[in-house]
N, C-alpha and C positions, 0 to 999 in steps of 0.2 A: 719145721715143715715135715711132720711125721709121715706124710703119705709118699714121700720120695723114696725110691729104692736106694739101698746102700750100694754105692759104687766106689771101689778102690781105684785110685788113679796114681800110677807110679810117677815119680818125679822124672822130668825129661833128662835123658842121658847127656852128659857134657862131652863134647868132642875134644879129644886130646890134640894139642898143637905141637908138632915136632919142632925141634931146634933148627935154627937156620943153618944152611950148609956152610962149610968152612969158607972163609974168604968173603963172606957177605957181611953187611953191616945194617941189617934191617931192624926196625923197631918192633916191639911186640904188637903195636897197632897194625903194622903192615902184615905181620904174620896172621893176625886175627882176620884181617880183611881177605887174605888169600885162602885160608883154610876154613873159614866160616862164611861162605857166600850167602847163606840164608840167615845171617845174624839177626836181621830185623824180625823175621818170623820166629826165631828162637827167643828173642827178647819179648815178643808178644806172648809166647807160651809161658815164659817165666812170670810175666806180670799177671796173666790169667790165673796161674796156679796160686800166686800170692793173694789175689783178690777173690779167688773162688777155691779155698783150700779143701772144701768138701768134695770137689771133683764132680759135682752134680750139674749136668747141662740140661737146660730146658729147650726143646725144639719149638721154634716159632715158624709158622708158615704164612707167607704173604700171598694173598689171593685177590681175585677181582677181575675186572675186565682190563685188557691191554690198553695202553695209552691213558692210564688213569693216575700216573704219578708213581707207579711202583718202582721204576728205575731210580727216581729221586730218593725214594724211601730206603732202598737197599744201599744206595751210595752213602747216605747219612748214617744209617745204623752200622753198616759194614766197616766204617772207619773207626768205630769204637773198639777199644781193647777187649771189652766184655763180650764181644760178638764174633763168632766165626760165621762167615758168609759162604753159602753155596748158591750162587746166582743161577738163573734158569739155563745158562749155557755151560755150566760146570759139568764135565763128563763124569765125575765121581758120583754125582747125585741125579743127573738128568740124562735122558736119552731122547734126542730130538725135542727138547724142551718139555718132555713129560717126566714126572718123578719116577725114579727107579723103584725097585721093589722096597716094601717097607722094611724088610730085613737089611737091605743095603743101607737104607737111611738110618736105621737103628745102629748099625755098625759105625757109621760116621759120627753119630752123636756120642757113642760110647768112647770114641777116640779123642774127643775134644776136651780141652781144659777150660773152655769159655763158659760163662754162666748161661749164655744163650747161643744156640746154633740156629741160624736164620736161613730158611729156604724160600725160594720164590717160584712156587709151582702154579702160576696163574692158569696154565692150561689144564690143571687138575682141580680147578675151583669146584667143578661138579662133584668131586670126591671129598669135599670138605668134611662131611659127616663121617666118612670112613677114616679120614686122617685123624680126626679127634678120637674116634673109637680105638684106633691102633696105637695112639700115643697119648695115654691118659694124663700125662703131665704137660702135654703140648698146648700151645695157644695159637690162635689164628688172628691175623690182622686182615681185615677185609676192606680194601681201598676202593673208593668210588669217586667219580668225577661227573660233572654236568654233561649230559649226553651229546649236545651239539658240538661241544669242544672235542669230545672223544671222536665223533664222526669225522670232523675236519682233520684231526691228527691221524686217524687210522686210514682215511682215504689217501692222504698224502704219503704216509709211510708204506703201506702195504699194496697200494694200487698205482698211484701216479708216479712215485719214484722208480719202482721197478720197470714201469713202462717207459719212462724217460731214459733209463739206462739201456733200453733195448733188450731187456731180459725176456719180456713177454709183451704181447699186445694187451692193452687194457681189457679188451673183451675176452681175453683168454684166462684172466684171473677170476677164478670162481669164488664168490663169497661163501663162507662157511654155511650160511643158512640154506643156500641152494643144495649143498651136499646133504644137509640134515634132512631136507624134504625128500630128496631122491633116495637116500639110504635108510630112512627111518631112524635117525639119530644113532646109527650103528657105531659111530666113533666113540660113543659113551657106554659101550656094552659092559665095561668093567664095573660101572656103577650107574645104571640108568637114571637119568634125571627124573624127578617126581612127575607123575602124569599131568598135574596141573601146569607145570612149567612148559612141557611139550605142547599141551593143548593151547596155551596162550599164544605160542609162536605159530602153530598151525592155523589158528583162527585169523591171524593177521597177515599171514604170508600170501603173496601172489607172485607168480613167476615174472610178471611184467613190472614189478616194483623197481624203482631206480636204485642205483648203488647206495646212495645215502640212506634210503629206507631199509635196505638189507643190512647195512652196517648198524643201523639203529636197532634192528631186531636182534643182532648179536649182543649189543649192549643190554637190551632188555632181558635176554636169556641169562647172561652171566650175572647180572645184578639181581634178577628175580630169585636166584638161588639163595640169596641171603635170607629171604623169608621162607621160601618153599622147602628148604632143607632144615628149617627150624633153628637156624643159627642166631636169629634175632633174640631168642630167649636163653642163649647159652652164655654163661659168665666167662667162658674161656675164649670168647670171640669178641673182638672190638672193631667197630667201624672206624675208618679213617677217611675224612673228607678232604680231598685234594685242595679245594679252594680255601678251606679253613687253614690248612698247613701253610699255604702261601701268605695268607693274611696275618697269621701270628705263629711263625715257625717255632719260637721257643716254647710257648704254652702247649702247642700241639705235640711237639717232640718230647716235652716233659711227660705229658700224659701217656704217650706211647711207651717211653722208657719205664715209667711206673707200672704200666700194664704188663709188660713182658718181664719185669723184675730185675731191672738194672738201674744203677744211678744215672741220672741225666748228666751229660757232660757237654760243654759248649760246642764242640765240633758237630754234634748231632743236628744243630740248628743253623749251621753255617752254610753259606752259598745257596740259600733258598730265597729266590727273588720274588718280588710281588708279581701278581698276575699282570700280563701285558695289557696296557690300555689300548683302546681302539675298538672300532666297530667290527663285530663278528661278521664273517661272510654269510650271505644269505644261503640258506639250505632249503632245498625242495624235498620235503619228507612227506610221505603219505600221511594224511590227516589222522587216521585211526592209529597208526604206528606212533606218530608224534604225541598224541594224547596219552597213549599208554606209557610212553617214556616220561612224559611230564608228571603223571600220577606217581609212577614208581620213584622218580627222583625226589618228589615232595615227600614220599613216605620214608625214603632213605635219610633225607635231611632231618626229618622229625625224629627218627630213631637215633641218629647221631647226636642230636641236641639232648636227648634223654640220657645219653651216656656222659655227655660233657658236664 
């Protein structure tokens, strides 16, 4: 792979183990346990260096809309020796769930022994094009899920559960789309979303939309970025369909591992259960918003099938 930069990676330093104090009768295993509390992490680094002797680490960024299976994906990839994981709440890589500076991320990558360093910046999905430009050897996994299931999950996680815990009244929780309309998408000033993305949301938005419709607009905005940012034609971007992963975990996770450049190992497909059977709760979604979501989901599924 001649386009990779040459990176020298020193071997990890071995921690010396002192002799047991006089009068004790401890085994070497006991000493090892006492003086190397992070032995599992140390073992992982050694295995990474053995499997990746060049020391070249590829950054991979998992993006998309929340409640689309991204937690499942990082849990499966993060258990592999070949992957160093920085989840969205890791303070070294994230500040309030937003990716820290690209220089900081580059420093984390350069310190890794793993073949892949995985980040989950779903709140930075709108910056996907900038991420690709700043990390020429990086790749993006763009995960998506059927919009009605996302709405049900998001409504429960971000609205109903906080209200039931007494943290806020349900009416006090402001959907992101309301803030976008009020502030002119100012939250995305670092990399303004394409005009067509913003125009689609503005055309469908009304203040009197119900909560399910406003969550649907968030889904529409996030997933529309796959096309509007030009990610659909980029060979360094791969769609991942949540429902397909549930249906055939091994085939889908093999494809993901192959795309990011690591060998597939059985744990990557473990503990992924089939979709729950049963009737989906009825949702009242504005008809125009629902139709826009249906069209986009159909287009995403077609794009995914073209990759498969």
